[in-house]
C-alpha positions as CSV (number, residue, x, y, z in Angstrom):
1,X,12.2,2.0,-8.6
2,X,12.7,4.7,-6.1
3,X,15.9,5.9,-4.7
4,X,15.1,4.4,-1.5
5,X,14.4,1.1,-2.9
6,X,17.6,1.2,-4.8
7,X,19.7,2.3,-1.8
8,X,18.0,0.0,0.9
9,X,16.3,-2.7,-0.8
10,X,19.2,-4.1,-2.7
11,X,17.2,-3.5,-5.9
12,X,13.9,-4.8,-4.8
13,X,11.2,-3.2,-2.5
14,X,12.9,-1.8,0.5
15,X,9.9,-2.6,3.0
16,X,10.7,-6.6,2.3
17,X,14.3,-6.3,3.5
18,X,13.9,-6.8,7.4
19,X,17.2,-4.8,8.2
20,X,15.3,-1.9,7.2
21,X,13.3,-1.9,10.2
22,X,16.3,-1.7,12.5
23,X,16.8,1.2,14.9
24,X,20.1,1.9,13.6
25,X,18.6,2.6,9.9
26,X,16.0,4.5,11.4
27,X,18.7,7.1,12.8
28,X,20.6,7.1,9.6
29,X,17.5,8.8,8.2
30,X,18.1,11.5,10.5
31,X,14.9,11.8,12.4
32,X,11.3,11.0,12.7
33,X,10.3,14.4,11.2
34,X,12.3,13.6,7.9
35,X,10.7,9.7,7.9
36,X,7.2,11.2,8.4
37,X,7.9,13.8,5.3
38,X,9.3,11.2,3.2
39,X,6.4,8.7,4.0
40,X,3.8,11.4,3.6
41,X,4.7,12.1,0.1
42,X,3.2,8.9,-1.0
């Protein structure tokens, strides 16, 4: 399981956790550029 799932998915798939789609979490990831870089690696 990836680090993001462990940290934000409570041990499950992070994208199934609705709280991960909040604006607060988006800004915790730092920036849109970092999020694009992270998702672009898949």
